[in-house]
C-alpha positions in Angstrom: -5.0 -11.7 -33.8 -2.5 -9.4 -35.5 -4.9 -8.9 -38.4 -7.5 -7.4 -36.2 -5.0 -5.6 -33.9 -6.1 -7.4 -30.8 -3.4 -6.8 -28.2 -4.5 -8.9 -25.2 -5.0 -12.6 -25.9 -7.9 -12.6 -23.3 -10.0 -10.5 -25.7 -9.7 -13.1 -28.5 -10.3 -16.0 -26.0 -13.5 -14.2 -25.0 -14.7 -14.3 -28.7 -13.8 -18.0 -29.0 -15.5 -18.8 -25.7 -18.7 -17.1 -27.1 -18.5 -19.1 -30.3 -18.0 -22.3 -28.4 -21.2 -21.5 -26.2 -23.0 -20.6 -29.3 -22.1 -24.0 -30.9 -22.9 -25.9 -27.8 -26.4 -24.2 -27.6 -26.9 -25.1 -31.4 -25.9 -28.7 -30.8 -28.4 -29.1 -27.9 -31.1 -27.3 -29.9 -30.4 -29.7 -32.8 -31.1 -32.6 -30.6 -34.8 -31.3 -30.1 -37.4 -32.2 -32.7 -37.5 -29.8 -35.7 -41.1 -28.8 -35.1 -40.6 -28.2 -31.2 -41.9 -24.7 -30.5 -39.2 -23.9 -28.0 -36.5 -24.9 -30.7 -38.0 -22.6 -33.4 -38.5 -19.6 -31.0 -35.0 -19.8 -29.6 -33.3 -20.5 -33.0 -35.1 -17.4 -34.4 -34.1 -15.3 -31.5 -30.3 -16.3 -31.6 -30.2 -15.9 -35.5 -31.9 -12.6 -35.4 -29.6 -11.3 -32.7 -26.4 -12.7 -34.5 -27.6 -11.1 -37.8 -28.2 -7.8 -36.2 -24.7 -7.9 -34.7 -23.4 -8.7 -38.2 -21.9 -12.0 -37.3 -24.0 -14.1 -39.7 -25.2 -13.1 -43.2 -28.5 -15.2 -43.5 -30.6 -15.5 -40.4 -33.2 -17.8 -42.3 -30.6 -20.7 -42.6 -31.0 -21.3 -38.8 -28.7 -23.5 -36.8 -26.5 -24.3 -39.7 -25.3 -20.7 -39.7 -24.3 -20.9 -36.0 -22.1 -24.0 -36.7 -20.0 -21.9 -39.1 -19.3 -19.0 -36.9 -15.7 -18.2 -36.0 -14.2 -15.8 -33.5 -13.0 -13.7 -36.5 -16.5 -12.9 -37.3 -16.9 -11.1 -34.0 -13.4 -9.4 -34.7 -14.7 -8.0 -37.9 -17.4 -6.1 -36.0 -14.9 -4.2 -33.8 -14.9 -0.5 -34.2 -11.4 -0.2 -35.4 -11.9 -2.6 -38.3 -15.3 -1.1 -39.1 -13.6 2.6 -39.4 -11.0 1.1 -41.6 -13.7 -0.9 -43.7 -15.6 2.6 -44.1 -12.4 4.0 -45.6 -12.1 6.7 -42.9 -8.5 5.7 -42.3 -5.9 3.8 -44.2 -5.0 1.2 -41.6 -6.3 -0.4 -38.4 -3.4 1.2 -36.2 -4.6 4.7 -37.2 -8.0 3.8 -36.5 -7.2 2.6 -32.9 -5.2 5.7 -32.2 -8.1 8.0 -33.5 -10.7 6.1 -31.5 -8.6 6.3 -28.4 -8.3 10.0 -28.8 -12.0 10.6 -29.2 -12.3 11.4 -32.8 -14.9 8.8 -33.7 -18.4 8.4 -32.6 -21.1 5.9 -33.1 -24.5 7.6 -33.0 -24.5 10.4 -30.7 -21.7 8.8 -28.4 -18.1 9.2 -28.7 -16.4 5.8 -28.2 -13.0 5.5 -27.0 -12.7 1.6 -27.0 -11.4 0.2 -30.4 -12.8 -3.1 -29.3 -16.3 -1.8 -29.1 -18.7 -4.2 -31.2 -20.5 -2.3 -33.9 -24.0 -3.8 -34.9 -25.4 -3.7 -38.4 -27.9 -0.9 -37.3 -25.1 1.2 -35.8 -22.7 0.8 -38.6 -24.1 3.6 -40.7 -23.8 5.9 -37.6 -20.0 5.6 -37.3 -18.8 9.2 -38.1 -16.1 11.7 -37.1 -17.1 13.5 -33.9 -18.4 17.1 -34.4 -15.5 18.6 -32.5 -12.9 16.5 -34.1 -10.0 18.3 -35.7 -9.9 15.5 -38.2 -13.5 16.2 -39.3 -12.6 19.9 -39.7 -9.5 19.0 -41.8 -11.4 16.6 -44.0 -14.2 19.1 -44.5 -11.6 21.8 -45.1 -9.9 19.7 -47.8 -13.2 18.8 -49.4 -14.2 22.6 -49.3 -17.5 21.6 -47.1 -16.9 23.9 -44.2 -20.1 25.0 -42.5 -20.3 28.4 -40.9 -22.5 27.0 -38.0 -19.9 24.3 -37.2 -17.1 26.9 -37.1 -18.9 28.8 -34.2 -18.7 32.2 -36.0 -22.4 32.8 -36.1 -24.4 33.9 -33.1 
């Protein structure tokens, strides 16, 4: 829990409960015949969703991938961890602070919850907010200031 900066034990327990439910569902699906249409459709849906979330690597492996999921796989998709992984900050504590202050956006939305789960598709859209002082300082440091962003042009 300390590795992912989870402060409330109930958050981690929620991830563990989700993993437990997925494993139970996987076990029940494995009891069905392999050529059963319901099993194939549901397995594909579950694996595709987990892949889109970034929890599993290969959706083609099917129910086997669900059996090896851990709560830490969900924790790695938390916004604070993704921000650090993208090297926008040096540590997760700093990421949490900046997220809570509203400096980070996912797509067009400013997210203030460090526990927000970032999907694979949205991972590329994790950026600094347009009005963020951090963004301005980074652009100033890199000499990439844009006159339009500074608001000086009418």
